[in-house]
N, C-alpha and C positions, 0 to 999 in steps of 0.2 A: 115751709109748709104753712098751713093755716094757723092763725093766731086763735087759740081757744077762747080768749075773752071776747074778741070782736068778730071772729069768723073771717077776717081778711086774709087773703092769700098774698104771700110776698112775691116780689118781682122775679126772683130766681125760679120759683115754681112755674110762673107764667111763661118765662123764657124756655124752660125745659119742656113744657107742654107744647109750645109753639114749634120747637125743634122736632119733637116727636111727630107732630102732625105734618110738618113739611117733609120729613123723611117718609112717612106713610104715603103722602101724595106723590113723591118721586118714585117710590117702588110701584105703586098702582099704575101711575102714568107710564112707566117703563114697560110693565107687563101688558097693558092694553095696546101700547104702541107696537110691541113685539108681535102680538097676535095679529094686528092689522097688517104689519109688514109681511108676516108669513102668508096671510091671505093674498096679498099682492104678488108675492113670489110664486105661489101655487097657481094662480089664475092668470098672471101677467096682464092684469086689467089696469090700464092707466088711471081710471078714476079711483081705484083702490089705493094707488100710490099717493094721490092727493089726500085721501082720507087718512092714510097712515101718517103722512107728514103733518096733517092737521092735528092728529092726536098727540104727536110729539110736541108740537108748539103749544097746544092747549093744556096738556096734562103734565108733561115731563119738564119742559124748559122753565116754566114759572117756578116750580119747586126748586130746581137747581139754582136759578137766578136769585131767588129769595134767600136760599142758604148761603150763597156766596156774598151777595150784596149786603144783606141784613146782618148775618151772623159773623162773617169773616171781615168784611170791610167797614162795617158799622155805618152803612148808608141810611139816611132817615127813611122811615117807613113810607111816607107819601111818595118818595122817589121810587122805591122798590115796587110799590103798588102800581105806579104809572108804567114802569117798564114791563111788569107782568101783564098788565092789561093790553099793551101793544102786542105782546107775544100771543095772548089768548085771542085777541081779535083776528090776528093773522091766521092762527090755527083754525078758528071757527070758519073763517072765509074759505080756507082750503077744504075743510070738511064739506061745506055747502057746495063748493064747486065740484068736488068729487062725486057727491050724491046727485048733483044736477046734470052733470055731463053725461051725454048718452054713451053707452058702452059700444065700442067698435069691435067687431069680431073678425 
């Protein structure tokens, strides 16, 4: 916890907060991805499939990768951030493609 004299926070508290925030990101990403996938299944709209896959890559995968790489395998943070950015860029590209693609009926 925080040192009362200096107000500094120890490294274990920071790690615990980071794990909690990563878990929250994974849960929210999974929920948003599930809602988008259900919308795809309901309407059978191919652009919605790209949007749902984009949400998975943008919101869910980086949290899982960060948890596995950073906390379990102790990979350095810059490497984890680089891998996460690749997933986020691919996901945002899929979302953009899904929103840009004309809907076929």
